[in-house]
N, C-alpha and C positions, 0 to 999 in steps of 0.2 A: 504494500500500500504506500502511496506517495502522499506526503503532507509537508507543510511548512511554506514559508515565504522568504525569498532571498532576493537581494538586489545586487546586480552585476552590470558591468558595462559591456556593450558590444564594441568590438574594435572596427577600424576602417575596412578591414577585409571580411567583415561579417562573422567573426568568430566570437563565441559566447561561452563563458565558463558555466558549466552546470555543477552545482554543489555535489560533493562526494556522496552525501546521504541519498540523493536522488539518482546519481550516476550508477551506483551499485545495483539498484533495482532495474535499471533500463537495459543492462546487458551490454555486450560488445557491439551489437548492431541494433538499431531501433528505427522507427518511422517518425518523420517530422512532416506535418501537413498543416494546411489552413484549419483553424478552429472556428468556433462560433464566437460572437462578440468581438471580432477583430483581434483575436490572439492566435497563437500557434499551439497546436496539440502535439505532444511527443508521446508515442506509445512504445512500450516494449513489444517485441515480436509476438509473444503469446497473446497479449491483449489486442494487438492489431489483427491477428487472425480471427479472433472472436468478433470484432467489429466488422471485418470484411465479410464474414458469413452472414451477419445480420443485414448488411447492406445488399448483399447478393439476393437476399430473400424479398427485397422490396419489389413491388410489381412494376415491371418494365413499361407497361402500358400507361402508367400515371406520370404525367409531366413533372410533378413535384419530386417524385422519386428519382427520375432521370436527372433532374437539375441538381438535386442534393448530392447524388452519387458522383456526378461530374465535378462538382465543386470540391468535394472531399478528395477524390482520387487524383485529379489533375494536379493538385498541389503537392501530392505526397512524394517524399524522397527517402530513400534508405540512407541512414547516416551511421558514422562510427566516430569514435573519439580520436582526437590528436593526442600527442604525448603530454600535453598540459591539461587534459580533461575538458577540452573545448569542443564545441560542434561548429561546423561551418554552415551558416544559414544562407541558402541561396537568395539572390537578390529579389526574385519574385515574391518570396515569403517575407523578406524584410519589408518590402514595399507594402504588402497586404497588411501586416501588423504594425506598420509605421515605426519600425525599430530603427532608431538613430543612434542613441548613446546609452542612456539609462534604461535598463530593463528589469522587470520583475520575473522571477522564475518561481512558480508555485506548484506544490504537489496537490493533486486533486484525485484522491482514490486510486484509480487505475491508470492515470496519465499525469504528465507534467504539462503545465501551460507556460508559455512565454509571452509576456505582455510588454508593451512600452510602459515605462513608469507612469507617464501621464495618463494613458488610457486605463491602467489598473486603478490608479487613485480615483479617477472619475467614476469608473464602474463601481468600485468599492463604496465610495461615499454615496452614490446614488442608490445602491441596493441596501446599504446598511440601515437606512431609515425604514425600509419595509421588510427587514429580515423576519421579524415576528409574524407578520401576516403571511409571508411566503411559507414559513415553516408550518403554520397552521393549515394551509391549503394543501400542502404536499403529502404530509404523512402524520400519523397519529402515534407518537411515542413520547416517552418521558426522557428528559435529559438528566 
């Protein structure tokens, strides 16, 4: 399971350090792709396979299913670590997530997300005010 929030800078060549706590669970190779909410999703290979099977089960005849599958798979790339524990984020993914300098790397259950610091702060501040209502509508359990 992935969890935690870390701030790192992306360099001019598009390389970003992923914290060791997250890196260990991603494995030697992993998948980086466009995520939702204008961030990037990073999946270990086993979780990517599960997601891939779910997306393959979507009905081909539905335009929304085709559009989402295209969006998700067209941005996907297989990655591996360099010697400093960095990943090289391709330019099309950096542009999508507006990654310029300061980045937030967060663990979210079965994946890692990479956000621009500005986008993460905006998202977090916007959703923090409605967290209680969101929790009530999604699931019924006690903390």
